[in-house]
N, C-alpha and C positions, 0 to 999 in steps of 0.2 A: 504493500500500500504506500502511495506517495504522500508525504506529509503536507500539511497545510501551507507551510512556507514555500515549498516547491511549487504547489499549485498556484499560489499568488504570483510567483515569478513567471510562470507560464502565461498567465493572464496579462501581465505587464508587457511581456515580450510580444504578444500577439496583438495587443490593442492598436498599434499603428496601422495594422492591415485591415482593421474592421471598418474603416471609413469608406463608404461607397463614393464612387466618382460618377456623377450624373452623366457626364459626356461618354464615359466608357459604357455605362448601362444603356444609354440610348443607342450607341453604336452597336452594342451587342444585340439589342432588339432588332435593329435594321439588318445586320448581317446574319440573323438567324431566321426571323419570321418571313422576311421578303423572299429569300431563296427557297424557303419551304413552299410558299404559295406559288412561286414560279415553277418549281419542279412538279408540284401537285397538278397544276394546270397542263403542263407539257405531258405528264403521264396520262391525263385524261384525253388530250388531243391525240396522243400516239396510239390509243386503242383502235382507231380506225386504220392504222398503218400496220402495227405489229405488236402482239402481246408481249414479246420479248423485249421490245424497246420500252414498253410500259414498266416491266419488271426492273429494267436497268435504271429507270428514272425513280421508281418507287423506293429503291434501296437507299439512295442518298437523301431522298425526301424524308424517309423514316429516321435517318441520322439527324437531320435538322429538327425533327419533331422531338427526338431525345434531348437535343440542345435546348429546345423550347421548354421542355420539362425541367431542365436545370434552372432556367430563369424562374419558372413557377416555384420550384423548390426554394430558391433564394428569397423570393417574395414571401413565402410562408415563414421564413426566418426573419423577415423584415430587414434583410441585409442587402437588397438590390438597389434600393433608393434610400436616401436620408429620410424622406417623408413617409410616414406610416400610411397615409392615405394613398400615395402613389403605389406603394407595395400592394395594398389591398386591391386597387383598380387593376393594375397589371397582372397581379396574381389571379384574379378572377377571369381575366381575358385569356391568359395562357392556360388557365385551368380548363376553359371551354375548348381550346385547341387540343388539349391532351385528354379531355373528358373527365378530369378529376374535380370534384367540388372543393373549392378553396378551404372553407372552414373545417370540414371533416378531415381532409388530408393534413391540414396544418396541425390540428389537435393530435392526431395519431402519430405524426412524425415528431412532434415535441415529446410525446411519451417515449418514443423510440430513443431519442437522444438522452432522455433522463434515466433510462433503464437498460440501455444496451450492455449486454454482458452480465446482467444481474439475474442469477438463476431463480430468484424469488419473485421476479417481476417480468415474466415473459408473457407474450400473447397479444401485445398491441403494437402494430406497425413493424412486425418482424417476421422472419421465416420460422415456421413451427420447428422447434428443435428440442429433442429429448435427450436426457442423459442415458447412459447404458443401463443404470439401475431402474430408471423410470420405464424404459422400454421393456426390460425383462419382467417387470411387474404387470404389464398390460395383459388383457385377455387376448386370445388368438385373433379375434375380429379387429380389435383396436390396433394390434400389431400390423395386420393386413392394411388397414386404413393408413397408418403412418408410412408404411413401405410404398403405398401407391402415391401418397402426397410427395414423398421425397424422390420419386422416380423423375429423372430429368425430362422425360417425354411429357409427363403430367405438369411438372413445375414450370417448364418453359414453353411447352406446346399448348396445354389447356389453360395454364395460368393467366395469360393475357386476356383470354375470352372471359374468364370468371371475373377478373378485375374490372374490365371495362363494361361488361353487360350486367353483372349481378352485384358484386361486393360494394362498389361505389355508387350504385344507383339507389341504395337504401341507406337509411340512417342507422348508426350504431345505437345500441341501448344506452339510455340515460344521456342522449345528446341534448344540448341546450336548444332553446327556441331559435336563436340566431343560426346555429349550425344546421338545424333541421330545415329552416326556410332557405338557406343557401343551397342545400342539396336539392330541394324541390325546384328552385329557380334554375339551377344548373341543368337539371333534367329537362325542364320545359324548354329552355333555350336550345339545348342540343337537339331535341325533337323538332323544334321550329326550324332551325338552320338545316337540319337533315332533310326535312320535308320540302323546304324551298329549293334546295340544291337537287333533290331527286326530281322535282317538277321541272327545273330549269335545264338540267344536264341529262336526265334519264336515270331512273333508279338503279338499273343494273350497272351502268358506268360509274355512278357515284359510289355505290356500295363496294364495287370492286377496288377502285383506287383508294378510297378512304379506309375501307376494311383492311386492305393490305398494309397501308401506312401505319394504322393503329396497331395491327397485329405484330408487325416486325419491330416497331418501336417498343411495344410492350415486352416482347422477348428480350430486346436489348436492355430495357430498364430493369426487368426482373433479374437478368444475369448480373448487371452491375451491383444491384442491391445485395444479391446473393454472395458474390465473390468478395464484397467489401467486408463481410463479417464471417463468412464460412470458409476460412482457410485453416490449415492444420493446427498451427500453434497460436490460435486466437485466444481471447480472454473471456472466461466465464468464472464467476465467483458467487458464493452465497452472499446475501445482503450484508452480513456481519463483516465480511472481508472485502466487499466491493468498494471501489472509489472511482469517481468520474474520470480523472486524468489517466489512470491506469487502463480503464476501459477504452478510452479514446486512443491512446498510443499503442497499446498491445492488442486491442480488440478490433481495430479498424485498419484495413490494409492500405499499404502504400502501393497502389496498382500502377506499375510503369507501363504505359501504353505508347505505341508509335505516335508521333506528333499529330498526325491527322486525326487519329481517334481521340487523343487527349483534347484537342481543340473541339471536336464534335461532342464530346461528353463533358464539356465545361470544366475541365480540371478536377472532376470529382474523384479521380484516382488518388488525389492527395487527401484521402478520406480521413486519415489520422488527424491532419490539421483541421479539417472541417469539423470533426467531432470535438476537438479541443476548443474550437471557437466557431460556432455556427453563424456568428455575425460577420464572418469574413466573406465578402462577395466572391463568387467563383473565380473572377478574373484576378483576384489577389492571392489565391491559394498557392500557386507556384512560387511567387515572389516571397511569400511568408516562409515556405519550406527552404528556399535557397538562402534566406537571410538568417535562419536560426539553425545552427549546427546540430542541435539535438534532434531536430525533426528529420535530419538526413540519416541519422544513425539508428534507423529502425528497420526491421525486416521488410523486404519488399517482394512482390510477386510480379512476374512478367506475364505476357499474353499466353505463352505456351504453358508455363508452369501453373497458371491459374486453372487450367483444364483439369488438373488433378483434384480440385475441390469438388468435382462432380461425383467423386467416389465417396465423399464424406457424408455420413448419415447420423451419427450419434456422438455426443460429447462424453468422453471418459474422464470423470473427475479425478481419478487416481493418477493417470498419466498426464492430465491437463492438455489433451489434444483430441482432435476429431478422429473417429475410427469408422470403418466400414461395417456393414452388416456381417461380412465374412470374418471380421476380427472378433466377433462376439464369442465364437466357439473357443478361441484361444483365451479370451478373458475369463470365460466360464471355467476352463480347465485349470487356469492359474488359481482362480478363486477356490475351486474344490481342492487343489493341491495344498493351498494354505490351510484349509480346514483340516486336512489329513495330517499335516505336519503338527498342528497345534494339538490334535487329539493324541498323537504319539508322544 
């Protein structure tokens, strides 16, 4: 656990990077949303020429939609503009483009930041993760459900559909009035815009282009969220031993991406810095890491090495690392061996 004085030093070091720059924010809006609209329209027009051209245009359009989501994400942290009102307005607009209700997502993501890596406070804004002991205590049916959920085909293939069409179309339990009405307004606005565009462009064409953009960007978004916390030596602790700074530095990945992908994902690969200080705008994250030596001396994962995280299923508290379902037999045999030794 990192002591309070060290935590104060972290906050002091990061504070200069927490100041939004309105010009940079406006430029990022321009170089993100305008290219998305242009690519979306070209993808629509290309349907009359070749479906493969449409796919070739939808892929980068989906990348720009991910970048739009990063802006939405920053607005939810009130870090994109100095003005709270500007963050709310732009957050709601970018929320419509990405189909997420601003107030609901903001609440759940704030809980995620406050509880990331805390074994006693899982379940809001995170990937469903069980410890080895919790999994072994489940009924056969619940084990089956967990295995299905953690299957990459389900998580990344069906996950985007569930997120966009079901999970964020309804309010969570105990949601406040403001949050509930924001979700209703988002749904009505989405249905209205979709109806108008289906009428103007043709429902098949609209659903094909928009559906592909949302689906591909959803896959990318879930993958980023997954790999940022589901790597082998991440951080999970019971509440008594958990602390915010350790969870940020040890439990959030430094995901080194090629420059093009780093730009398209709004520097979110510097996730340890983001969790240390969510008030840093995405365009300041790299500069913060390059200016503070301690933020460079953390474990990092690359594009290829990150694929290993697809195998991780359960958190083993004893070894403090993720394990696969195949590792459970070894863990069981070790456990039974320990019991035999003690009985002898």
